[in-house]
PQR file with spaces between the fields and no chain letter, atoms N, CA, C, O and H, PARSE charges and radii, in Angstrom:
ATOM       1  N    MET     1     -45.750   40.456  -27.585 -0.4000 1.5000
ATOM       2  CA   MET     1     -45.918   39.363  -28.130 -0.0000 2.0000
ATOM       3  C    MET     1     -47.446   38.961  -27.996  0.5500 1.7000
ATOM       4  O    MET     1     -48.030   38.251  -28.815 -0.5500 1.4000
ATOM       5  N    SER     2     -48.002   39.493  -26.887 -0.4000 1.5000
ATOM       6  CA   SER     2     -49.465   39.287  -26.730 -0.0000 2.0000
ATOM       7  C    SER     2     -50.156   40.106  -27.756  0.5500 1.7000
ATOM       8  O    SER     2     -51.262   39.677  -28.083 -0.5500 1.4000
ATOM       9  H    SER     2     -47.527   40.069  -26.221  0.4000 1.0000
ATOM      10  N    PHE     3     -49.798   41.049  -28.260 -0.4000 1.5000
ATOM      11  CA   PHE     3     -50.663   41.630  -29.407 -0.0000 2.0000
ATOM      12  C    PHE     3     -50.651   40.708  -30.638  0.5500 1.7000
ATOM      13  O    PHE     3     -51.734   40.520  -31.192 -0.5500 1.4000
ATOM      14  H    PHE     3     -48.899   41.397  -27.994  0.4000 1.0000
ATOM      15  N    LEU     4     -49.631   40.154  -31.095 -0.4000 1.5000
ATOM      16  CA   LEU     4     -49.529   39.242  -32.045 -0.0000 2.0000
ATOM      17  C    LEU     4     -50.276   38.107  -31.831  0.5500 1.7000
ATOM      18  O    LEU     4     -50.798   37.545  -32.794 -0.5500 1.4000
ATOM      19  H    LEU     4     -48.751   40.307  -30.646  0.4000 1.0000
ATOM      20  N    LEU     5     -50.407   37.672  -30.671 -0.4000 1.5000
ATOM      21  CA   LEU     5     -51.336   36.500  -30.403 -0.0000 2.0000
ATOM      22  C    LEU     5     -52.741   36.585  -30.431  0.5500 1.7000
ATOM      23  O    LEU     5     -53.566   35.710  -30.694 -0.5500 1.4000
ATOM      24  H    LEU     5     -49.983   38.128  -29.889  0.4000 1.0000
ATOM      25  N    SER     6     -52.913   37.901  -30.086 -0.4000 1.5000
ATOM      26  CA   SER     6     -54.382   38.435  -29.962 -0.0000 2.0000
ATOM      27  C    SER     6     -54.931   38.616  -31.534  0.5500 1.7000
ATOM      28  O    SER     6     -56.057   38.270  -31.892 -0.5500 1.4000
ATOM      29  H    SER     6     -52.243   38.612  -29.873  0.4000 1.0000
ATOM      30  N    LEU     7     -53.981   39.190  -32.356 -0.4000 1.5000
ATOM      31  CA   LEU     7     -54.020   39.494  -33.540 -0.0000 2.0000
ATOM      32  C    LEU     7     -54.331   37.990  -34.442  0.5500 1.7000
ATOM      33  O    LEU     7     -55.160   37.895  -35.348 -0.5500 1.4000
ATOM      34  H    LEU     7     -53.066   39.471  -32.065  0.4000 1.0000
ATOM      35  N    ALA     8     -53.606   37.083  -34.028 -0.4000 1.5000
ATOM      36  CA   ALA     8     -53.643   36.028  -34.702 -0.0000 2.0000
ATOM      37  C    ALA     8     -55.046   35.141  -34.300  0.5500 1.7000
ATOM      38  O    ALA     8     -55.562   34.389  -35.127 -0.5500 1.4000
ATOM      39  H    ALA     8     -52.933   37.160  -33.293  0.4000 1.0000
ATOM      40  N    MET     9     -55.519   35.299  -33.124 -0.4000 1.5000
ATOM      41  CA   MET     9     -56.661   34.857  -32.357 -0.0000 2.0000
ATOM      42  C    MET     9     -57.943   35.480  -33.070  0.5500 1.7000
ATOM      43  O    MET     9     -58.914   34.735  -33.203 -0.5500 1.4000
ATOM      44  H    MET     9     -55.100   35.911  -32.452  0.4000 1.0000
ATOM      45  N    ILE    10     -58.007   36.569  -33.461 -0.4000 1.5000
ATOM      46  CA   ILE    10     -58.909   37.327  -34.241 -0.0000 2.0000
ATOM      47  C    ILE    10     -58.995   36.940  -35.641  0.5500 1.7000
ATOM      48  O    ILE    10     -60.071   36.686  -36.181 -0.5500 1.4000
ATOM      49  H    ILE    10     -57.218   37.174  -33.354  0.4000 1.0000
ATOM      50  N    LEU    11     -57.757   36.888  -36.296 -0.4000 1.5000
ATOM      51  CA   LEU    11     -57.928   36.242  -37.588 -0.0000 2.0000
ATOM      52  C    LEU    11     -58.293   34.923  -37.665  0.5500 1.7000
ATOM      53  O    LEU    11     -58.860   34.611  -38.712 -0.5500 1.4000
ATOM      54  H    LEU    11     -56.882   37.095  -35.858  0.4000 1.0000
ATOM      55  N    LEU    12     -58.116   34.009  -36.800 -0.4000 1.5000
ATOM      56  CA   LEU    12     -58.542   32.807  -36.826 -0.0000 2.0000
ATOM      57  C    LEU    12     -60.149   32.730  -36.680  0.5500 1.7000
ATOM      58  O    LEU    12     -60.865   32.099  -37.458 -0.5500 1.4000
ATOM      59  H    LEU    12     -57.655   34.263  -35.949  0.4000 1.0000
ATOM      60  N    GLY    13     -60.579   33.421  -35.635 -0.4000 1.5000
ATOM      61  CA   GLY    13     -62.105   33.691  -35.277 -0.0000 2.0000
ATOM      62  C    GLY    13     -62.707   34.148  -36.542  0.5500 1.7000
ATOM      63  O    GLY    13     -63.825   33.683  -36.765 -0.5500 1.4000
ATOM      64  H    GLY    13     -59.998   33.933  -35.003  0.4000 1.0000
ATOM      65  N    LEU    14     -62.206   34.980  -37.449 -0.4000 1.5000
ATOM      66  CA   LEU    14     -62.749   35.620  -38.415 -0.0000 2.0000
ATOM      67  C    LEU    14     -62.854   34.581  -39.609  0.5500 1.7000
ATOM      68  O    LEU    14     -63.901   34.561  -40.256 -0.5500 1.4000
ATOM      69  H    LEU    14     -61.298   35.359  -37.268  0.4000 1.0000
ATOM      70  N    SER    15     -61.879   33.768  -39.914 -0.4000 1.5000
ATOM      71  CA   SER    15     -61.515   32.944  -40.960 -0.0000 2.0000
ATOM      72  C    SER    15     -62.604   31.835  -40.580  0.5500 1.7000
ATOM      73  O    SER    15     -63.242   31.374  -41.527 -0.5500 1.4000
ATOM      74  H    SER    15     -61.029   33.784  -39.389  0.4000 1.0000
ATOM      75  N    PHE    16     -62.911   31.313  -39.176 -0.4000 1.5000
ATOM      76  CA   PHE    16     -63.715   30.392  -38.972 -0.0000 2.0000
ATOM      77  C    PHE    16     -65.209   30.831  -39.103  0.5500 1.7000
ATOM      78  O    PHE    16     -66.006   30.003  -39.545 -0.5500 1.4000
ATOM      79  H    PHE    16     -62.393   31.688  -38.407  0.4000 1.0000
ATOM      80  N    PHE    17     -65.624   32.023  -38.766 -0.4000 1.5000
ATOM      81  CA   PHE    17     -66.805   32.497  -38.918 -0.0000 2.0000
ATOM      82  C    PHE    17     -67.238   32.613  -40.492  0.5500 1.7000
ATOM      83  O    PHE    17     -68.373   32.423  -40.930 -0.5500 1.4000
ATOM      84  H    PHE    17     -64.976   32.696  -38.407  0.4000 1.0000
ATOM      85  N    ALA    18     -66.228   32.922  -41.141 -0.4000 1.5000
ATOM      86  CA   ALA    18     -66.495   33.133  -42.776 -0.0000 2.0000
ATOM      87  C    ALA    18     -66.609   31.722  -43.285  0.5500 1.7000
ATOM      88  O    ALA    18     -67.376   31.499  -44.222 -0.5500 1.4000
ATOM      89  H    ALA    18     -65.306   33.077  -40.785  0.4000 1.0000
ATOM      90  N    LEU    19     -65.936   30.791  -42.765 -0.4000 1.5000
ATOM      91  CA   LEU    19     -65.926   29.326  -43.357 -0.0000 2.0000
ATOM      92  C    LEU    19     -67.379   28.803  -42.651  0.5500 1.7000
ATOM      93  O    LEU    19     -68.065   28.098  -43.390 -0.5500 1.4000
ATOM      94  H    LEU    19     -65.313   30.971  -42.004  0.4000 1.0000
ATOM      95  N    LEU    20     -67.804   29.019  -41.579 -0.4000 1.5000
ATOM      96  CA   LEU    20     -69.104   28.639  -41.117 -0.0000 2.0000
ATOM      97  C    LEU    20     -70.471   29.309  -41.764  0.5500 1.7000
ATOM      98  O    LEU    20     -71.568   28.750  -41.740 -0.5500 1.4000
ATOM      99  H    LEU    20     -67.246   29.592  -40.978  0.4000 1.0000
ATOM     100  N    THR    21     -70.208   30.614  -42.349 -0.4000 1.5000
ATOM     101  CA   THR    21     -71.372   31.353  -42.917 -0.0000 2.0000
ATOM     102  C    THR    21     -71.198   30.686  -44.449  0.5500 1.7000
ATOM     103  O    THR    21     -72.228   30.378  -45.049 -0.5500 1.4000
ATOM     104  H    THR    21     -69.317   31.067  -42.368  0.4000 1.0000
ATOM     105  N    ARG    22     -70.077   30.496  -44.989 -0.4000 1.5000
ATOM     106  CA   ARG    22     -69.965   29.893  -46.315 -0.0000 2.0000
ATOM     107  C    ARG    22     -70.816   28.200  -46.504  0.5500 1.7000
ATOM     108  O    ARG    22     -71.482   27.779  -47.451 -0.5500 1.4000
ATOM     109  H    ARG    22     -69.240   30.746  -44.502  0.4000 1.0000
ATOM     110  N    SER    23     -70.476   27.578  -45.281 -0.4000 1.5000
ATOM     111  CA   SER    23     -71.039   26.144  -45.132 -0.0000 2.0000
ATOM     112  C    SER    23     -72.465   26.349  -45.063  0.5500 1.7000
ATOM     113  O    SER    23     -73.213   25.614  -45.708 -0.5500 1.4000
ATOM     114  H    SER    23     -69.935   27.920  -44.512  0.4000 1.0000
ATOM     115  N    ILE    24     -72.972   27.410  -44.240 -0.4000 1.5000
ATOM     116  CA   ILE    24     -74.444   27.489  -44.072 -0.0000 2.0000
ATOM     117  C    ILE    24     -75.034   28.098  -45.297  0.5500 1.7000
ATOM     118  O    ILE    24     -76.228   27.863  -45.483 -0.5500 1.4000
ATOM     119  H    ILE    24     -72.364   28.007  -43.716  0.4000 1.0000
ATOM     120  N    GLY    25     -74.379   28.872  -46.202 -0.4000 1.5000
ATOM     121  CA   GLY    25     -74.902   29.208  -47.430 -0.0000 2.0000
ATOM     122  C    GLY    25     -75.094   28.304  -48.587  0.5500 1.7000
ATOM     123  O    GLY    25     -75.979   28.465  -49.427 -0.5500 1.4000
ATOM     124  H    GLY    25     -73.409   29.062  -46.051  0.4000 1.0000
ATOM     125  N    TRP    26     -74.065   27.173  -48.592 -0.4000 1.5000
ATOM     126  CA   TRP    26     -74.118   25.989  -49.351 -0.0000 2.0000
ATOM     127  C    TRP    26     -75.561   25.296  -48.809  0.5500 1.7000
ATOM     128  O    TRP    26     -76.540   25.206  -49.551 -0.5500 1.4000
ATOM     129  H    TRP    26     -73.346   27.042  -47.910  0.4000 1.0000
ATOM     130  N    PHE    27     -75.556   24.854  -47.513 -0.4000 1.5000
ATOM     131  CA   PHE    27     -76.690   24.289  -47.187 -0.0000 2.0000
ATOM     132  C    PHE    27     -77.922   24.806  -47.429  0.5500 1.7000
ATOM     133  O    PHE    27     -78.890   24.076  -47.643 -0.5500 1.4000
ATOM     134  H    PHE    27     -74.761   24.927  -46.911  0.4000 1.0000
ATOM     135  N    ASP    28     -77.996   26.193  -47.414 -0.4000 1.5000
ATOM     136  CA   ASP    28     -79.099   26.801  -47.935 -0.0000 2.0000
ATOM     137  C    ASP    28     -79.532   26.928  -49.402  0.5500 1.7000
ATOM     138  O    ASP    28     -80.651   27.226  -49.818 -0.5500 1.4000
ATOM     139  H    ASP    28     -77.210   26.786  -47.239  0.4000 1.0000
ATOM     140  N    GLN    29     -78.385   26.632  -50.129 -0.4000 1.5000
ATOM     141  CA   GLN    29     -78.494   26.446  -51.569 -0.0000 2.0000
ATOM     142  C    GLN    29     -79.191   25.082  -52.132  0.5500 1.7000
ATOM     143  O    GLN    29     -79.859   24.880  -53.146 -0.5500 1.4000
ATOM     144  H    GLN    29     -77.476   26.389  -49.791  0.4000 1.0000
ATOM     145  N    LEU    30     -78.692   24.071  -50.878 -0.4000 1.5000
ATOM     146  CA   LEU    30     -79.204   22.848  -51.111 -0.0000 2.0000
ATOM     147  C    LEU    30     -80.695   22.635  -50.878  0.5500 1.7000
ATOM     148  O    LEU    30     -81.199   21.530  -51.080 -0.5500 1.4000
ATOM     149  H    LEU    30     -78.150   24.235  -50.055  0.4000 1.0000
């Protein structure tokens, strides 16, 4: 169970990081 929990946390962090970099890219284009 802890393995699935850690995997979900890693995926959540990666998706958040991707969203953050994408928003930074949009601000850079502006």
